[in-house]
C-alpha positions in Angstrom: -0.6 11.6 -11.1 -0.1 13.1 -7.7 -1.9 16.2 -6.8 0.1 19.5 -6.9 -1.6 21.8 -4.5 -0.4 24.2 -1.8 -2.0 23.8 1.7 -4.6 26.6 1.9 -8.2 27.0 2.8 -9.1 24.8 -0.3 -6.8 22.0 0.7 -8.1 18.4 0.3 -7.2 15.0 1.8 -4.5 14.6 -0.8 -2.7 17.6 0.6 -2.7 15.8 4.0 -2.1 12.3 2.9 0.8 12.7 0.2 3.8 14.9 0.1 3.3 16.0 -3.5 0.0 17.5 -2.5 1.7 20.2 -0.5 4.3 22.6 -1.8 6.7 23.4 1.1 8.6 26.7 1.6 5.4 28.9 1.5 4.8 31.0 4.7 1.9 29.7 6.8 -1.2 31.8 6.9 -1.9 33.8 9.9 -3.6 31.7 12.6 -7.0 32.6 13.9 -7.9 32.6 17.5 -8.9 29.5 19.1 -12.6 28.9 19.2 -12.6 26.8 22.4 -11.7 27.6 26.0 -9.9 24.2 26.2 -7.6 25.0 23.4 -7.0 28.5 24.7 -6.2 27.2 28.2 -4.2 24.3 27.3 -6.6 21.6 28.4 -8.2 18.9 26.5 -7.1 16.2 23.8 -6.0 18.8 21.3 -3.7 20.5 23.9 -2.4 17.3 25.0 -1.6 16.2 21.5 0.2 19.7 21.2 2.3 19.1 24.1 3.3 15.7 22.8 4.2 17.0 19.4 6.1 19.9 20.8 8.8 17.3 22.1 9.9 16.6 18.6 8.8 19.6 16.5 7.2 23.1 16.7 3.4 23.1 17.1 2.5 26.8 17.7 -0.7 28.7 17.6 -3.0 25.8 18.2 -6.5 26.5 17.0 -9.7 24.5 16.6 -11.5 27.3 14.9 -13.1 25.8 11.7 -12.5 29.2 9.9 -8.8 29.2 10.6 -7.2 29.7 7.1 -4.8 26.8 8.1 -7.7 24.4 8.5 -8.3 22.3 5.4 -11.8 22.9 4.0 -12.0 19.6 2.0 -13.8 16.6 2.8 -11.2 15.2 5.2 -10.5 15.4 7.9 -13.5 17.0 9.7 -15.4 16.5 12.9 -17.8 13.6 12.5 -15.9 11.8 9.7 -14.3 8.3 10.6 -15.2 9.0 14.3 -13.3 12.2 14.4 -14.4 14.1 17.5 -12.1 17.1 17.4 -10.0 18.8 14.9 -7.2 21.3 15.2 -4.2 22.9 13.5 -0.8 24.3 14.7 2.2 25.6 12.8 5.8 24.5 12.5 7.3 27.7 11.2 10.7 26.5 11.6 10.0 23.7 9.0 7.6 25.9 7.0 4.5 23.7 7.5 1.3 23.1 9.3 0.3 20.1 11.6 -3.4 19.2 11.4 -4.5 17.2 14.5 -7.6 14.9 14.6 -8.9 13.2 17.6 -10.9 10.1 16.8 -13.3 8.3 19.1 -12.5 5.1 17.7 -9.0 4.7 16.1 -9.8 1.4 14.2 -12.8 3.2 12.5 -10.6 6.1 11.6 -7.9 3.7 10.1 -10.5 1.8 8.1 -12.0 5.0 7.0 -8.6 6.1 5.7 -7.9 2.9 4.1 -11.2 2.7 2.2 -10.6 6.4 1.0 -7.1 5.4 -0.4 -8.5 2.3 -2.0 -11.3 4.5 -3.5 -8.8 6.9 -5.0 -6.7 4.1 -6.4 -9.9 2.5 -8.0 -10.6 5.9 -9.4 -7.4 5.8 -11.4 -4.9 7.4 -9.1 -2.8 4.4 -8.5 0.0 6.3 -6.6 -2.3 7.9 -4.1 -1.0 7.5 -0.6 2.6 6.4 -1.5 4.0 9.3 0.4 1.5 9.2 3.2 1.5 12.0 5.8 -1.1 10.3 8.1 0.8 9.9 11.5 -0.9 7.8 14.0 -0.3 8.4 17.7 -1.9 7.3 21.1 -5.5 8.9 20.8 -4.8 11.3 18.1 -3.7 11.6 14.5 -1.3 14.2 13.1 -1.1 15.3 9.4 2.2 17.3 8.9 2.3 19.1 5.6 6.1 19.5 5.7 8.3 16.5 5.0 10.8 18.0 7.4 8.1 18.1 10.1 7.2 14.4 9.4 10.8 13.3 9.7 11.0 15.1 13.1 7.9 13.6 14.3 8.6 9.9 13.5 11.4 10.0 16.0 8.5 9.8 18.4 6.1 7.0 18.8 4.1 8.4 16.0 4.0 6.1 13.0 3.1 6.7 9.4 0.0 4.9 8.3 0.1 3.7 4.6 -2.7 1.7 3.0 -1.5 1.8 -0.7 -0.6 -1.8 -1.3 2.6 -0.9 -3.1 4.0 1.6 -0.5 7.5 0.3 0.5 8.8 -0.1 4.0 12.6 -0.7 3.4 14.8 -2.9 5.7 16.1 -0.9 8.7 12.8 0.7 9.5 10.1 -0.2 12.1 7.1 -2.0 10.8 4.2 -2.3 13.2 0.7 -3.7 12.9 -2.1 -1.3 12.4 -5.7 -1.9 13.5 -6.8 -2.7 10.0 -5.5 -5.3 7.4 -3.4 -4.6 4.4 -2.0 -1.3 5.9 1.3 -0.5 7.4 2.5 1.5 10.4 6.1 2.6 10.1 8.7 5.1 10.8 9.6 5.4 7.1 8.7 8.8 5.5 8.3 8.4 1.7 9.0 11.3 -0.5 9.0 11.5 -4.4 11.7 14.1 -4.3 14.0 12.0 -2.2 13.8 14.5 0.8 12.1 12.0 3.1 13.7 9.0 5.1 16.8 7.5 3.3 16.1 4.2 1.5 19.2 2.2 1.4 17.5 -0.3 -0.8 16.9 2.2 -3.5 17.0 -0.1 -6.6 18.7 0.5 -9.9 17.6 0.2 -13.5 18.2 -3.4 -14.8 19.3 -2.1 -18.2 21.9 0.0 -16.6 20.3 3.3 -17.8 20.3 5.1 -14.7 18.3 5.1 -11.4 14.6 4.2 -11.5 12.5 3.6 -8.5 11.5 -0.1 -8.3 14.1 -1.4 -10.8 17.1 -3.1 -9.2 20.2 -3.9 -11.4 20.8 -6.9 -9.2 18.9 -8.7 -6.5 15.5 -7.8 -5.2 13.9 -5.6 -2.6 12.7 -8.8 -1.1 10.2 -11.6 -1.9 8.3 -13.9 0.5 9.4 -17.5 1.0 7.9 -20.6 2.7 9.2 -24.0 3.4 6.1 -25.8 2.8 2.5 -25.6 1.7 1.5 -25.3 5.4 3.7 -22.4 5.8 2.4 -20.7 2.6 -1.0 -21.2 3.7 -0.3 -19.5 7.0 1.6 -16.7 5.3 -1.2 -15.6 2.9 -3.6 -15.5 5.8 -6.7 -13.7 5.2 -5.7 -12.6 1.7 -7.2 -15.8 0.2 -10.0 -18.1 1.2 -7.7 -20.7 2.7 -8.9 -20.8 6.4 -11.9 -22.9 5.9 -11.7 -24.0 2.3 -8.4 -25.7 1.6 -7.3 -29.0 0.0 -4.0 -30.7 -1.1 -6.0 -33.5 -2.6 -4.7 -34.0 -6.2 -8.3 -34.4 -7.5 -9.4 -31.2 -5.9 -6.4 -29.2 -6.8 -6.9 -30.3 -10.6 -10.4 -28.8 -10.5 -11.1 -25.9 -12.8 -14.0 -23.6 -13.3 -15.6 -21.4 -15.9 -14.9 -18.4 -13.5 -11.4 -19.6 -12.3 -8.7 -20.7 -14.6 -5.3 -21.7 -12.9 -2.0 -20.9 -14.5 -0.5 -24.3 -14.0 -2.2 -27.0 -16.1 -1.5 -30.7 -16.0 1.2 -32.0 -13.9 2.7 -29.5 -11.5 6.1 -31.2 -11.8 6.2 -30.2 -15.5 6.0 -26.6 -14.4 8.7 -26.8 -11.6 6.1 -27.1 -8.9 6.8 -29.3 -6.0 3.7 -28.9 -3.9 0.2 -27.6 -4.7 -3.1 -26.8 -2.9 -6.4 -25.3 -3.6 -8.2 -22.5 -1.7 -11.7 -21.7 -2.2 -15.0 -23.6 -2.6 -15.0 -26.1 -5.5 -18.4 -26.5 -7.3 -20.7 -28.9 -5.4 -24.0 -28.4 -7.0 -23.3 -24.7 -7.4 -20.8 -22.5 -9.2 -17.2 -22.5 -7.6 -16.3 -19.6 -5.4 -12.9 -17.8 -4.7 -10.6 -20.4 -6.2 -6.9 -19.8 -5.9 -4.0 -22.1 -6.1 -0.8 -22.1 -3.7 2.4 -23.6 -5.2 5.8 -24.5 -3.7 8.4 -24.1 -6.3 11.5 -26.1 -7.0 12.4 -24.6 -10.3 11.2 -21.0 -10.5 12.7 -20.4 -14.0 10.7 -23.3 -15.5 7.6 -22.1 -13.8 8.1 -18.7 -15.2 9.0 -19.9 -18.6 5.8 -21.9 -19.0 3.7 -19.1 -17.4 5.3 -16.6 -19.9 4.2 -18.8 -22.7 0.7 -19.3 -21.5 0.3 -15.5 -20.9 1.5 -14.5 -24.3 -0.9 -17.1 -25.9 -3.8 -15.5 -24.1 -2.8 -12.1 -24.8 -2.3 -12.8 -28.5 -6.1 -13.7 -29.0 -7.5 -10.2 -28.4 -4.7 -8.1 -27.0 -5.8 -8.5 -23.4 -5.8 -11.1 -20.7 -9.0 -13.1 -19.8 -10.6 -11.9 -16.6 -11.1 -15.5 -15.5 -7.4 -16.4 -16.0 -5.3 -16.3 -12.8 -2.3 -14.2 -12.6 1.0 -15.7 -11.3 2.3 -14.0 -8.2 5.6 -15.2 -7.1 7.9 -15.2 -4.1 11.4 -16.7 -3.7 10.3 -20.4 -3.7 6.5 -20.0 -3.7 3.7 -18.8 -5.9 0.0 -18.0 -5.8 -2.4 -18.2 -8.8 -5.4 -16.0 -8.5 -7.8 -13.8 -10.6 -9.1 -12.1 -7.4 -8.2 -8.4 -7.4 -8.8 -8.1 -3.7 -6.7 -11.1 -3.1 -3.9 -9.4 -5.1 -4.0 -6.3 -2.8 -3.1 -8.5 0.2 -0.5 -10.5 -1.5 1.3 -7.4 -2.9 1.3 -6.2 0.7 3.1 -9.3 1.6 5.7 -8.5 -1.1 4.5 -11.0 -3.8 5.0 -9.8 -7.3 3.1 -10.4 -10.5 4.8 -12.1 -13.5 4.1 -9.7 -16.5 5.4 -10.8 -19.8 3.3 -8.3 -22.1 5.6 -6.6 -24.6 6.2 -2.9 -23.9 5.0 -3.0 -20.3 6.4 -0.3 -17.9 5.4 0.8 -14.4 4.9 4.2 -13.1 7.4 5.6 -10.6 6.7 4.4 -7.1 5.9 0.7 -8.1 8.3 -2.2 -8.0 9.5 -3.4 -11.1 12.2 -6.3 -10.9 14.0 -8.8 -12.9 12.1 -12.1 -13.4 13.8 -15.4 -14.1 13.0 -15.3 -17.7 13.9 -12.8 -20.5 11.0 -10.7 -21.7 9.2 -10.6 -18.3 9.2 -8.5 -15.2 8.1 -8.9 -11.7 5.9 -6.0 -10.6 3.0 -4.9 -8.3 1.5 -2.7 -11.0 -1.4 -4.0 -13.1 -2.2 -1.3 -15.9 -5.7 -2.6 -16.5 -6.6 -2.7 -12.8 -4.1 -0.5 -11.0 -3.8 -2.1 -7.5 -7.3 -3.7 -7.7 
């Protein structure tokens, strides 16, 4: 559930990182006088950031006074956290919002801090946190506009929205740039639950024809990854799996199972529609196996999903839940990955892989992808109800 708070002296990080955290349209509080000579005289990093922002939006009454009523008093952002050296705030009265400005000493450290904060909120049960991020990264500073209209104006510049929720979309037609940390995105797409953000021409439709629901296309897909070979698939998954140093296509190695890691595909891969198969991770050699996952190239996706559905329902029927040691099948267009590692799935969702879920009655909250699978009774999704985004 997204926070519903107005930006005031009691604002928190949620008010800066997600649109729903801030109600727009309220008059900004009266600014306090600047507490530093640099801000007052128009010198220093905050003043330089203000001059840049003013090329694209209003940024008036700059203040670095920690007692300014526009300054958030929550645990983020504040000087000293995530290498933030200076913190200021200005007003965009035209668009009825504020812009908080943070100047980090180390931008990578800042991005890592934000990423870990988002993942912590997700692990705490707020699976939609950060989907409508308002963290705009620039050169040497970070801006946090509370108004969607201000954010839309600012992304016309070189500022880019930092999103670290693995399910946050970047539709086609928008810039996608590489941040300084893995499993996050930098883009010029401003997400908004109420539709007032950047237009998404890929907005999907309900597969049952019951009206528009985010993440559920009537036809087609928002896009799935593909690869022409196991080697390409290994390169694609990159650091999401333990494939860099521990990788094998030897049939004997691929057939290995462990008490801690159970593959989806059992027996001959050809019987499952799989044309190529590889093992990532460290098989047991005098010790317990570690980080086992399986890579598949798929010649018959419908056959693979049909057999995976049967296996999943059989597992679920035993006690109404899936075994933690059982791998989840994440599919692309002509490839698949089998893994029971929550951290690996985070990275794979970021690469647009989707999980085959065949549990009866399953539904996903707004903001998550939910697409048709190749078999009836299943969906493809990036939402896991037992472990949201973990």
